[in-house]
C-alpha positions in Angstrom: 0.4 2.1 -26.8 1.6 -0.8 -28.9 0.0 -4.2 -28.6 1.8 -6.5 -26.2 3.8 -9.1 -28.1 5.0 -11.6 -25.4 8.1 -12.5 -27.5 9.1 -8.9 -28.0 8.4 -7.9 -24.4 10.6 -10.8 -23.3 13.5 -9.6 -25.5 13.0 -6.0 -24.2 13.1 -7.1 -20.6 16.3 -9.1 -21.3 17.9 -6.0 -22.8 17.5 -4.1 -19.6 20.8 -5.3 -18.4 22.5 -5.3 -21.8 24.9 -2.5 -20.8 25.6 -3.8 -17.3 23.9 -3.4 -13.9 25.0 0.2 -13.2 21.9 1.7 -11.7 21.8 4.8 -13.9 22.0 2.8 -17.1 19.4 0.3 -15.9 17.1 3.2 -14.9 17.5 4.8 -18.4 16.6 1.6 -20.1 13.7 0.9 -17.9 12.2 4.3 -18.5 12.7 3.9 -22.2 10.7 0.7 -22.0 8.0 2.2 -19.9 7.6 5.0 -22.4 7.4 2.4 -25.2 4.3 1.0 -23.6 2.7 4.2 -22.3 -0.9 4.7 -23.1 -0.9 7.8 -25.3 -4.7 7.8 -25.9 -6.1 7.8 -22.4 -5.8 10.8 -20.0 -6.5 10.3 -16.3 -10.0 11.3 -15.3 -10.6 14.3 -13.2 -11.6 12.0 -10.3 -8.4 10.1 -10.6 -6.3 13.4 -10.6 -8.2 14.7 -7.6 -7.7 11.4 -5.7 -3.9 11.4 -6.3 -2.7 14.7 -7.7 0.9 14.1 -6.6 1.8 11.2 -8.9 2.2 11.1 -12.7 1.3 8.0 -14.5 2.0 6.7 -18.0 -0.8 4.2 -18.1 1.5 1.2 -18.6 -0.4 -2.1 -18.5 0.1 -4.3 -15.4 1.3 -7.3 -17.3 4.2 -5.2 -18.7 5.1 -3.9 -15.2 5.1 -7.4 -13.9 7.3 -8.6 -16.7 9.7 -5.8 -16.1 9.7 -6.4 -12.3 10.6 -10.1 -12.9 13.3 -9.1 -15.3 14.9 -6.6 -12.8 14.7 -9.3 -10.1 16.6 -11.8 -12.2 19.1 -9.1 -13.2 19.9 -7.9 -9.7 19.7 -11.4 -7.9 20.7 -11.2 -4.2 22.9 -8.1 -4.5 21.4 -5.7 -1.8 23.7 -2.8 -2.8 22.6 -3.0 -6.4 19.0 -3.2 -5.4 19.2 -0.1 -3.2 20.9 1.8 -5.9 18.4 0.9 -8.6 15.3 1.4 -6.3 16.6 4.8 -5.4 17.0 5.7 -9.1 13.6 4.4 -10.1 11.9 6.1 -7.2 13.4 9.5 -7.9 12.0 9.2 -11.5 8.7 10.2 -9.9 6.5 8.2 -12.2 3.8 5.8 -10.7 5.2 2.9 -12.8 8.8 3.6 -11.9 8.0 3.8 -8.2 6.0 0.6 -8.4 9.2 -1.1 -9.8 11.4 0.6 -7.2 9.2 -1.0 -4.6 9.4 -4.4 -6.3 13.2 -4.2 -6.4 13.4 -3.1 -2.7 10.8 -5.7 -1.6 13.4 -8.5 -1.1 16.0 -6.5 0.8 17.1 -7.7 4.2 14.8 -6.8 7.0 16.2 -3.6 8.4 17.0 -2.3 4.9 13.6 -3.0 3.7 11.9 -1.3 6.7 14.2 1.8 6.5 13.8 2.1 2.7 10.1 2.0 2.9 9.8 4.4 5.8 12.3 6.8 4.3 10.3 7.1 1.1 6.9 7.2 2.9 8.0 10.3 5.0 8.4 12.3 1.9 5.5 11.1 -0.1 2.2 12.9 -0.7 0.8 10.1 -2.8 -1.5 7.5 -1.2 -0.9 5.2 -4.2 2.9 5.4 -3.6 2.4 4.6 0.1 0.2 1.6 -0.9 3.0 0.4 -3.3 5.6 0.8 -0.4 3.4 -1.3 1.8 2.4 -4.0 -0.5 5.4 -4.3 -2.9 8.2 -2.7 -0.9 7.6 -5.0 2.1 6.7 -8.1 0.3 9.4 -10.4 1.5 9.2 -9.0 5.0 5.4 -9.9 5.0 6.0 -13.4 3.7 9.2 -14.4 5.5 9.4 -12.2 8.7 5.9 -11.3 9.7 6.8 -10.6 13.4 9.4 -8.0 12.2 6.8 -6.4 10.0 4.4 -6.2 12.9 7.1 -4.5 15.0 7.7 -1.9 12.2 3.9 -1.4 11.9 3.6 -0.7 15.6 6.4 2.0 15.5 4.7 3.6 12.5 1.3 3.6 14.1 2.7 5.3 17.2 4.9 7.7 15.3 2.4 10.6 15.0 3.5 11.0 11.4 0.3 10.7 9.1 2.4 9.3 6.3 3.9 6.6 8.4 0.6 5.8 10.0 -0.8 5.4 6.5 2.1 3.1 5.5 1.4 1.1 8.7 -2.3 0.7 7.9 -1.6 -0.4 4.3 1.1 -2.7 5.5 -1.2 -4.3 8.1 -4.0 -4.7 5.7 -1.8 -6.6 3.3 -0.6 -8.8 6.2 -4.2 -9.5 7.4 -5.2 -10.4 3.8 -2.6 -13.2 3.9 -4.4 -16.4 4.6 -1.2 -17.8 6.2 -1.1 -15.0 8.7 -2.5 -16.1 12.0 -1.6 -13.4 14.5 -4.8 -11.4 14.0 -5.2 -10.6 17.7 -1.9 -8.6 17.5 -3.2 -6.5 14.8 -6.5 -5.8 16.6 -4.5 -4.9 19.8 -2.4 -2.5 17.8 -5.3 -0.7 16.1 -7.2 -0.5 19.4 -4.2 1.0 21.4 -3.1 3.4 18.6 -6.3 4.6 17.0 -6.7 8.2 18.0 -8.6 9.5 15.0 -9.9 8.3 11.7 -9.5 11.6 9.8 -6.7 13.1 7.8 -4.2 11.6 5.5 -4.4 7.9 6.8 -8.2 7.6 6.3 -8.2 5.5 3.1 -5.4 3.3 4.4 -7.3 2.7 7.8 -10.4 1.9 5.7 -8.5 -0.7 3.8 -7.2 -2.3 7.1 -10.7 -2.3 8.6 -12.1 -3.9 5.6 -9.4 -6.6 5.7 -10.1 -7.1 9.3 -13.8 -7.5 8.6 -13.1 -10.2 5.9 -10.9 -12.2 8.3 -12.8 -11.8 11.6 -16.2 -9.9 11.2 -17.2 -10.3 14.9 -13.9 -8.8 16.2 -13.8 -6.0 13.6 -17.4 -5.0 14.4 -16.7 -5.1 18.1 -13.7 -2.8 17.7 -15.7 -0.3 15.6 -18.6 -0.3 18.2 -16.1 0.2 21.0 -14.6 3.2 19.2 -18.1 4.6 18.4 -18.6 4.5 22.2 -15.6 6.5 22.7 -16.8 9.1 20.1 -13.4 9.3 18.4 -13.6 12.1 15.7 -14.5 10.7 12.3 -15.1 7.1 13.5 -18.7 7.3 12.4 -17.7 8.1 8.9 -15.3 5.2 9.0 -18.0 2.9 10.1 -20.3 4.0 7.2 -17.5 3.5 4.7 -16.7 0.1 5.8 -20.2 -1.2 6.4 -20.3 -3.1 3.0 -17.2 -5.2 4.0 -19.2 -6.9 6.8 -21.7 -9.7 6.7 -25.4 -8.9 7.3 -25.3 -9.8 11.0 -22.4 -7.5 11.9 -23.6 -4.9 9.4 -26.8 -4.7 11.3 -25.1 -4.4 14.6 -23.0 -1.5 13.4 -26.1 0.3 11.9 -27.9 0.0 15.1 -24.9 1.4 17.0 -24.9 4.4 14.6 -28.6 4.9 15.0 -28.3 4.9 18.7 -25.6 7.5 18.8 -27.5 9.7 16.4 -30.5 9.5 18.6 -28.4 10.4 21.6 -27.1 13.4 19.7 -23.4 12.2 20.0 -23.0 12.1 16.2 -24.8 14.1 13.6 -27.3 12.5 11.2 -25.6 11.0 8.0 
């Protein structure tokens, strides 16, 4: 990977649209640029491959990706059709970096287009990292400008029964909860309480991220939710509590540990 020269990178980004805005051409130039900055020395660790075996990465540095995302945003402007076309081309390239950029391009689409684009890709994705990008980048404008619309989409996805859409919902809700400007925390708590059937399977890392975000924003309510779910003996909820314990302040952490201990003594959950 060559050293990042800001002036050179700026020229390279400006050249992305040198041959016009036709999606296939912009995709080709974008992939060339990503390949230029790929890390040819570092291979993903075995743990990283095991965690997300369904997504190939080039190891392009984040500053380069952010610069490319800004350049594509300036190139496409408010043209929703051009954004949809390029987002589709970049997503189909199948690389972690190209899919991240696809999500950035689609992230400022009008409400329904953004929701449908993210959900359509999520249904076909076996990569948790891709789902996270869809939730965090692909719904960025929706999260900032139309939080109620995002909550409505999150509810549909949580109730869908599709583990990929549920994971998308959890990641999207976690990003929303992490926004200091977001104030409708009770709505998120109600959604989780009313839709949480199990904590296992594909959505587990996404659910963990959401609960940790809830614990940061409202530790008492997040602890109460988990204690209630422990009482209902939802399969896998004890593991989820153990995973999220570090996100809680000492007082709530102690309450959760005591609840786990009580259930172990009662034989409701096995010893950890």
